[in-house]
GUZATOR-950026 format. One line per field, with one value per residue (C-alpha): chain; residue number from 1; x, y, z. Coordinates in steps of 0.1 Angstrom, whole numbers. Each point is the difference from the previous one (the first is absolute). Example, Ala and Ser with C-alpha at 12.3 -4.5 7.8 and 13.67 -1.06 7.14 Angstrom:
2
cadena = [A_A] .
num = [1_2] .
px = [123_14] .
py = [-45_34] .
pz = [78_-7] .
//
This chain:
346
cadena = [A_A_A_A_A_A_A_A_A_A_A_A_A_A_A_A_A_A_A_A_A_A_A_A_A_A_A_A_A_A_A_A_A_A_A_A_A_A_A_A_A_A_A_A_A_A_A_A_A_A_A_A_A_A_A_A_A_A_A_A_A_A_A_A_A_A_A_A_A_A_A_A_A_A_A_A_A_A_A_A_A_A_A_A_A_A_A_A_A_A_A_A_A_A_A_A_A_A_A_A_A_A_A_A_A_A_A_A_A_A_A_A_A_A_A_A_A_A_A_A_A_A_A_A_A_A_A_A_A_A_A_A_A_A_A_A_A_A_A_A_A_A_A_A_A_A_A_A_A_A_A_A_A_A_A_A_A_A_A_A_A_A_A_A_A_A_A_A_A_A_A_A_A_A_A_A_A_A_A_A_A_A_A_A_A_A_A_A_A_A_A_A_A_A_A_A_A_A_A_A_A_A_A_A_A_A_A_A_A_A_A_A_A_A_A_A_A_A_A_A_A_A_A_A_A_A_A_A_A_A_A_A_A_A_A_A_A_A_A_A_A_A_A_A_A_A_A_A_A_A_A_A_A_A_A_A_A_A_A_A_A_A_A_A_A_A_A_A_A_A_A_A_A_A_A_A_A_A_A_A_A_A_A_A_A_A_A_A_A_A_A_A_A_A_A_A_A_A_A_A_A_A_A_A_A_A_A_A_A_A_A_A_A_A_A_A_A_A_A_A_A_A_A_A_A_A_A_A_A_A_A_A_A_A_A_A_A_A_A_A_A_A_A_A_A_A] .
num = [1_2_3_4_5_6_7_8_9_10_11_12_13_14_15_16_17_18_19_20_21_22_23_24_25_26_27_28_29_30_31_32_33_34_35_36_37_38_39_40_41_42_43_44_45_46_47_48_49_50_51_52_53_54_55_56_57_58_59_60_61_62_63_64_65_66_67_68_69_70_71_72_73_74_75_76_77_78_79_80_81_82_83_84_85_86_87_88_89_90_91_92_93_94_95_96_97_98_99_100_101_102_103_104_105_106_107_108_109_110_111_112_113_114_115_116_117_118_119_120_121_122_123_124_125_126_127_128_129_130_131_132_133_134_135_136_137_138_139_140_141_142_143_144_145_146_147_148_149_150_151_152_153_154_155_156_157_158_159_160_161_162_163_164_165_166_167_168_169_170_171_172_173_174_175_176_177_178_179_180_181_182_183_184_185_186_187_188_189_190_191_192_193_194_195_196_197_198_199_200_201_202_203_204_205_206_207_208_209_210_211_212_213_214_215_216_217_218_219_220_221_222_223_224_225_226_227_228_229_230_231_232_233_234_235_236_237_238_239_240_241_242_243_244_245_246_247_248_249_250_251_252_253_254_255_256_257_258_259_260_261_262_263_264_265_266_267_268_269_270_271_272_273_274_275_276_277_278_279_280_281_282_283_284_285_286_287_288_289_290_291_292_293_294_295_296_297_298_299_300_301_302_303_304_305_306_307_308_309_310_311_312_313_314_315_316_317_318_319_320_321_322_323_324_325_326_327_328_329_330_331_332_333_334_335_336_337_338_339_340_341_342_343_344_345_346] .
px = [208_18_-20_22_-16_-29_-9_-27_-3_-24_3_-28_-8_-26_-16_-20_-21_-9_-34_-15_-36_-20_-19_-40_-24_9_28_8_25_14_2_22_22_18_-6_-7_-11_33_-12_29_-6_21_1_27_-1_32_9_22_11_28_0_25_18_-14_-34_-38_-19_-36_-5_-38_-25_-34_-3_16_24_31_14_10_11_28_8_6_25_19_3_13_-28_-7_16_-16_-13_19_19_23_2_22_1_33_18_-10_-21_-23_-9_37_16_-29_23_21_-33_-20_37_-9_-40_-34_-31_-32_-31_-31_-17_38_20_38_-4_-2_-36_7_28_2_5_33_13_-11_14_33_-5_6_30_18_-14_13_35_-15_27_-10_0_-14_-28_-6_4_-24_-28_4_-9_-29_-16_3_-28_-18_-1_10_9_-31_-9_30_4_-37_1_-2_-30_-18_7_-28_5_10_26_13_7_18_25_2_8_29_14_-1_22_21_30_2_-15_5_-39_-24_-32_-39_-28_-27_17_-27_-26_-24_15_-17_6_19_25_-5_16_26_13_-3_26_19_6_7_26_17_4_5_24_11_-2_-16_-22_-35_-27_-29_-31_-35_-40_4_4_0_36_8_-8_20_33_6_20_-13_-26_6_-37_-3_-30_-3_40_7_15_-28_12_33_2_-9_-41_-5_14_-24_-30_3_3_-29_-21_-27_17_-18_-32_-17_-39_-23_-35_-18_-28_-20_-7_29_-11_35_27_35_31_33_26_-27_-21_-32_-3_-35_-25_-32_-12_10_31_33_30_24_34_33_9_40_17_-29_3_-32_5_1_-38_-9_10_-20_-31_-2_6_-30_-25_-20_21_-6_23_31_23_27_6_34_1_-2_31_-27_-21_32_19_-36_-1_33_1_-34_18_36_-24_-17_32_12_-31_2_36_-5_-28_15_14_35_-2_-9_30_26_-12_3] .
py = [8_-29_-21_22_37_-14_-16_-27_-18_-33_-13_-28_-6_-19_-17_-39_-14_-37_-3_-28_-6_-22_-32_5_-28_-32_-3_32_5_-29_2_34_-13_-29_17_37_21_25_34_22_39_24_36_17_-9_11_37_23_29_26_26_23_11_25_-1_-7_-22_-12_-36_3_-24_-19_-24_-36_22_-16_29_-17_-27_19_18_-28_-11_32_-4_-38_-11_-24_-16_11_-33_14_32_29_20_23_23_24_-22_-33_-28_4_-39_-8_24_4_13_28_11_2_22_24_4_9_-17_10_-19_12_-32_-15_17_-4_16_-23_3_-1_23_40_15_14_-33_-16_27_-8_-36_6_29_-36_-22_21_15_33_23_21_34_-9_-19_33_26_-24_-3_35_10_-28_16_39_-8_-39_16_-33_7_5_-35_-18_-10_-19_-40_-3_-21_32_21_11_-9_32_4_-38_8_29_-21_-25_29_12_-36_-7_32_-7_-17_27_-24_15_-15_-2_-23_14_-23_18_21_24_-24_9_33_33_32_15_-31_-5_31_2_-34_14_30_-27_-22_31_5_-36_12_37_0_-38_-9_-31_-23_-9_-23_2_-17_15_4_40_15_36_-11_-9_29_20_-21_-20_10_-31_-28_-37_-18_-37_-20_-36_-3_20_34_22_40_13_34_37_3_26_-25_-25_26_13_-41_-13_32_16_34_34_7_29_5_28_8_31_21_-11_-26_-10_-17_-4_0_-2_10_2_-28_-15_-32_5_-33_10_28_9_34_16_-20_-19_-17_5_-16_18_-19_6_31_17_7_6_29_9_-19_23_29_-11_-13_39_19_-19_-9_10_-18_8_-35_-12_-24_-21_-36_-18_-39_-14_-19_-26_-2_-3_-27_-23_9_-11_-34_-11_12_-17_-33_0_8_-33_-21_14_-12_-32_-8_11_-20_12_-6_-40_2_12_-22_-25] .
pz = [-139_16_30_23_-7_14_37_-13_-31_-11_-28_-8_39_1_34_-1_28_2_16_14_-9_16_-20_0_5_25_23_-17_34_0_-42_4_32_-20_-39_-1_-26_-5_-22_-10_5_-17_25_-17_-36_-18_18_-17_14_14_29_4_28_22_-20_17_-19_7_-7_-4_-10_17_29_-14_-30_14_17_35_-18_-24_32_16_-27_2_32_0_20_-31_-29_-34_-19_-28_-13_6_33_12_32_2_-25_26_-10_32_7_-3_22_24_28_-21_-18_35_11_-30_2_26_-3_14_-3_9_16_21_24_6_32_33_12_40_-1_-4_-29_5_7_-25_-23_23_-5_-37_4_14_-33_-26_22_-6_22_31_-16_-30_18_21_-31_-17_24_7_-39_3_30_-12_-32_17_35_15_34_11_1_-5_38_-4_-8_-34_13_10_-36_-23_-34_-10_29_-6_-40_6_22_-27_-28_25_9_-40_-5_30_-12_-26_-32_-36_-14_22_-8_16_-4_10_24_9_5_34_1_5_-25_28_0_-37_-11_30_-16_-33_6_20_-34_-17_21_-7_-41_4_17_11_-35_8_-25_9_-12_9_-1_13_-7_10_-30_16_12_-34_-14_28_1_-31_-35_-15_1_-7_-7_2_0_-2_2_-33_-5_-16_4_5_5_18_17_-26_-27_15_0_-41_-4_16_12_-12_10_15_-8_-5_22_-9_9_-23_9_-25_-25_-23_-34_-22_21_-24_16_-24_17_19_8_14_24_13_-5_15_-15_37_6_-22_8_-29_-2_-19_-32_-11_7_17_37_22_3_-42_10_28_-18_-34_24_23_-40_-16_25_32_25_35_21_-17_17_-12_13_1_-6_39_6_20_-32_-23_16_1_-38_-8_22_-17_-34_2_11_-33_-17_13_-3_-40_-4_17_-22_-32_-27_3_38_-8_-24_24_29_-22] .
//
C-alpha cells in the first residue's frame, strides 16, 4: 500500500525541546539570565506508524510518554525536529490551513468555544469560519443532537456548562465541517458514565456511518476496550506496540486464572496443561499453559478433586496496562544500557 492509502503516516518522527536549567550557587539567578544551561529533551523519538482510512485507533501511554506532543505534530501545531509526517497526504506544519480544514481536534483541557457565548452561537461561528453551508450545518447539528443531546443546554453560556456538557459541544464543533480525520486527546475526562456511553455511541457512528478516521488518546481503558480496533502504545516517545487489544493481552498479560476452593485439604495438586500459581491446601490458583483453556482446567478440577467453588478471572485491563507501562519502560532502559545501543548511538 502507498502513503495515499493511509490517513496518517509518520516515519522517524522526532520532537526535541530545549529546556533552560538554572545555575546553582552564588549569583545563580543572574548567571541563568545571561548564560542559561540548555538541556535537550527528546519527547517523541523516531515514531514510525500508519493509520488506515476509517480506522479508530487508540494512542496509549503513561503520562509524559509523548502522546499529546505526537497529536500536536499531526495537527500542525508543532513542527517536528526531524522525520516525516503526512496527514491525508499533507505535511501538517507546512500546510496548516489545508490541514486544519480537513481535520477536527478535541483537547480535553482546551476549548475552541467562546466562553461568554451560548454554545449554539459558538457552533454558528465555527460554521462561518469553515464556510459550512446552512443546510449542511442544520443537518449536522440535528445528527449530533440526536446522540449527544446538545439542545438541552446549547442556549447556556459555555462558562456555565459542566465539563461533560462542554466536551460534547467540543465534539460537535470538531466535526461540524465534516473532517475526514479527527484527533481526540482525553475527550471524556470528567464525564459521568452515562455521558461517556453517549460519547462512545457518537464516535462509533462517526466511524461506521461517516467513515471518519479517529485517533484517540485516553487513560480510560474501558473506552479502549469498547471502541478501538487497534492500539498504538508509546513510552518515552517510542512506539512499543502496534496491534489489537487481544494481542496486547497475549504479549504482556498473564491470561485468565482459575481460582478454586476445596471442601477438604488437597496435598499434591497436578492438573495437565496447568501451572499452579499458588496452593495452600484448601485453595489454589492455576494458570493455563500452551493450548489448554480455563475450561479444560475447570473440567479437570471437578473430575479429580473435591471442589466447592470455582471462578475464572480474566486479565484486568487496568492491571494489564500498568504492567505494560512498567515492562516497556524496563525494555527501553535495557536497550539504552546495552553495548549495541552504545555502538548505534556512536
